[in-house]
C-alpha positions in Angstrom: -4.1 9.2 -14.2 -3.4 6.9 -16.8 -4.4 3.5 -16.2 -4.8 -0.4 -17.1 -8.6 0.5 -16.9 -8.6 3.2 -19.6 -6.5 1.0 -22.1 -8.6 -0.4 -25.1 -6.8 -3.3 -25.0 -6.6 -4.3 -21.2 -9.5 -3.1 -20.0 -11.8 -6.0 -20.5 -9.2 -8.2 -18.3 -10.7 -6.3 -15.3 -14.0 -6.9 -16.0 -14.6 -9.0 -13.0 -15.7 -6.7 -9.8 -13.7 -8.9 -7.2 -10.2 -8.5 -9.7 -10.7 -4.5 -10.5 -10.8 -3.9 -6.6 -7.3 -5.7 -6.3 -6.1 -2.7 -8.9 -7.8 0.2 -6.7 -6.9 3.2 -5.8 -7.9 2.2 -1.8 -5.9 -1.2 -2.6 -2.6 0.9 -4.1 -3.0 2.9 -0.8 -2.8 0.3 1.4 -0.1 -1.7 -0.4 2.1 1.2 0.2 1.4 1.6 3.8 2.2 -1.8 4.3 5.4 -1.9 2.4 6.5 1.7 4.5 5.3 -0.6 7.9 7.1 -3.7 7.0 10.2 -1.2 6.3 10.1 0.1 9.5 10.2 -3.0 10.6 13.3 -4.3 9.0 14.8 -1.0 9.5 14.6 -1.5 13.1 16.0 -5.1 13.3 18.4 -3.8 11.1 19.7 -1.4 13.5 18.8 1.5 11.0 16.6 3.2 12.9 15.7 2.9 16.7 13.0 0.8 18.3 10.5 3.8 19.6 10.4 5.1 15.9 9.8 2.1 14.5 7.0 1.2 16.7 5.8 5.2 15.9 6.2 4.8 12.5 3.9 1.3 12.3 1.0 2.9 15.1 1.0 6.2 13.1 0.1 3.9 9.8 -1.8 1.5 11.8 -4.3 4.5 12.3 -3.7 6.2 9.1 -7.1 7.3 7.2 -6.7 8.3 4.0 -9.6 9.7 2.3 
């Protein structure tokens, strides 16, 4: 996998540990999970999926552990 950290141009931009944590694999996965949860909520609100299934999706993602 290639990332901004591999670049000789941009790697020093992320030298700060706090900033580099924002671009970690864990942060990426957390962002993707947040998007999926919000998508399920919006789909319920628009009547695209039933409320029961929307709640099940959100619940499953709340208990998701990625290692």
